[in-house]
N, C-alpha and C positions, 0 to 999 in steps of 0.2 A: 732338129731339136725344137720341140714346141714349148717346153717349160724352162725358164731360166733358173740357174742355181744362184745362190747368194755368194758373192765374193766380197770379203771384208778388207777394207783398207784402214790404215791407222794414222793417228797424228804423230807428231815428233816433238822434240824438245821445245821448239818455239811455236807449236800449234796444238791446240786440243779443242775438241767438240765437247763442251762442258755439259750441255743439256739441249733438249729440243722438245717441242710440243706446242699445241695451241696455235699452230701456223707460224711459229718462229723458231730460231735457233740461237743459242748462246755460245760464243766462241772466244777463245783466247789466242791472240796473235802477239807473241812476245809478252810484253807487259800490258797490252791494251786488250780490253774485253768488249766485245760488241754484241748487240742484239739485232738480228736481221730477219725479215720475213722469209718463210720457207713453206711452200704449199704442200710439200710431202710430210711435214710435221703435223699431221691431222689428229694425232693422239694427244693424250694428256702429258704435260711436262713432268719430269721427275721432281723438280723443285717448284715452289710457287713463284709466280712472276714477281712478287714483292722482293724475293731474295735475288732474282735476276737483276732487278733495278739497283740493289745495293752493290752488287758485284761489278756491273757494267760501267764503262766510260762513255760509250756512244750507242745510240739506238737509231735505227733507220725507220722513219715513219712514212708509209706510203701515202702519196697524194692521189695517184692513179695506178693502173696496172703496169705502167711503164716508167714512172718516176716518183720521186719523193724527196724527203729532206732528212738530214741528220740532226739529232738532238743530243747535246752534250749533257751527260748525266753527272760526270765528275771530270775535273781537269785532266787533260792528257795532251801529248804532243802529236800533231798531225801536220804533214805526213810523218811516217816512221818506217823503220826497216826491221825485217826478221830474217833469220837464216834457216836454210835447210842444208845440213851438213856444211859444205864449204861454199854454198851458193847464197847470195844475198838478194833479197827482194824488197823493193820500195813499195810501201802500201800507202793508200790515200783514199779518202772518202770521195764518192762520185754520186751523181743524181740518180743512179740506177741500182743502188744497194750494193753493188760489187766494190771491192777495195783493192783489186789487182792480183788476186791469186785464187785458184781453185784447189784447195788443199787435198781433195780426194784424188787429184791427179798425181799425187806423190808416188802412187803405185807405178805409174808410167815412167816417172823420172828414174826410179830405182831400176826398172826393167831396161831402160835405155843404157844406163851405166853398166849393167851386168851383161848385156847381150851384144853391144856394139863395140867395135875395135877402133883404135886410132886410124885416122884417114878414111874411114868409111863415110858414106854420105847420107845425111838425114834431110828429109823434107818435112817441115813442120807447117801444116796448113791450118788456117783459122787459128793462128799461133798466139793470139791474145798478148799477154805481157812477157811471153818467152821462156817460161820455166823449163819446158822440155828442150828448147833451143840451148839454154844454158847447160842442162844436163848432158846434152850431146857434145857441146863444145868443150866441156870440162874434161872429157876423156880423149880429146884431140880429134873428134870427128869433124868433117866438113858439114856445115849447117846452113841450109837455106830456110829462112823464116818468112812466111807469107801471111799478111793480114791486110784487110782493105781500109783500115783506119790509120791515118798517119799518127794520131796521138798515141795509139797503142804501139806503133813502131818506135816512137820516141821513148815511151815508157820502157819498152824492152831494151832499148839501147842503154838507158840508165841502169837497168838491172845488170846488163853485161859488164858495164864499167864498175859497178859496185862489187861484182863478183870477181873483179880483176881478170877478166877474160877479154878477148878481142877476136875479130875475124869472122863474125857471123854475117852472112849476106842477107840484107834486108830487102824485102819486096813488098811494096804497098800496092796491092792489086787484088782483084777477085780471085779466090783460091782455085776454083775450078777452071777459070780461064787460063790462069798461069800454068796449072797442071797440064792442060791440053796443049799449050804451047811447048812445054817441056817435052811432051811426047813427040811433037813434030820435029823438035831439035835433036831427038834421039838421046836425050839425057836419061840416066838411070840412077836409082837410089837404093841404099841398103836398108833403110827404114823410113816409112812414111807414117806420121801421126796426124790424125784428123779428129778435132773436137768441134764439129760444126754446130752452130746455133740452130734452133728450130726455125727461126726466121732471120733473114739477113739482108743487107744491102751491099751491093758492089761498090767499087771505088767511085763510080759515077752516079751512085744513088739508085741503081736498078735493084728491084726487089726480087728475092727468091725464097722458096720454101723448101725445107729439107726433104719432106716427103716426095717432092718432085725431082730432087737432085741426087738422092742417096744412092740409087743404083749406078748412075753415071760416075759418081765420086769413087765408088768401090771398084768399078771396072777400069777406070782411069788409073787408079792407084796400082792395081794388079799389073797393068802394062808398063808402068814406070819403075817397078821393082826389079832389081837383079834377082837371079836365082838365089834362094835361101834368104831373100830379103823379107823384112817383117812389115805388116800393116798393123797399126794400133788405131782402133776406131772407138770413140765414145759418142753416144747419142743420149739426148735428154729432151725428147719431144713426145707429147702424148699422141701425135699422129704417126709416129714411127715405132711400131711394136717390135719386140724382141724376135719373135719367131720369123717374121717377114725379113728382118734385117739379116738374121743368121742365114736364111736361105739364099739371100742375095750374095752374101760373102762366100758361102759354100759354092754357089754356082760359078762365081767369078774365079775363085781359086782352085776349084775342082777338088777340094779336100775339106776336112773338118777343121774347125778352129781349135788351136791349142788351148786358148782361154776364151770362154764366152759365158756371160751371165750378167746379173744385176750387181752394180757396185753399191756397197753399203758401208756405213761407218757407225760404230757404237759410241754412244755418249758416255760421259763420266757417270751418268745416272742409270746406265744399262738400258737405255732406249736404243732403237735401231733406226737409222735414217737412210733413205734411198737416194742415190746420186745418179741415176740413169743406168744405161747398159754399156758394157765394155766387150770388145772383141779384139783378140790378138790372133793373127794367123801368119804362117810362114809360107812363102812361095816355093813350091817344090820343083 
């Protein structure tokens, strides 16, 4: 498959993508509205920025490509919480424009709940603040949550408690190293989700680049999966193209993906925003 089809995901009661354009996006998180940088929003916004400023409570202003600061446009409470169905997520401002949730991933939370059964095993690699971990635990699955940053493990634990769940296994470690060790231990899973960053650091500060690791990640995931197990892979890196990744997945699994394409979301002003590529495949 050389060309990716568009796959649209949607907001929910507590989240909406209001508008995007001019290198920014306007989002509603519960009662709080934010303006954040977005390189994929290279088109004109549906509403003028002056209207954005009237609506928004917080705006992230970039200082460099890796950090910035938040500007308060109108009073609001920080941190705050929002819900996705019966799950509860704590949101907070960070120096890196993120606030603790990737809303486009809601398509995966729904998939996990619809396709996994109680007592099946989920491995969530590069797990961030644990939304997919909560989705799995909420249906009674056994969940192993792996992230290399302790502060994200702590944040995930808060989300688990806020959602009135317990029993997730937390692992603060480099995701690929942990996965390879699981292979040696002979452990198997029924679903593996990976949302790896384009660039990352391991638990001991070691650098790695997705384009150098993507093939090993896919092959390791295949070996860790039980028969009929699922791999969910999201990528968001200019150095990892769709056609190449699709071929790597196809080669490892020896079959076609059930779902493969570009992940998009429509704004309330009818703009379309790209959120990277998504692949879902079942081990036959």
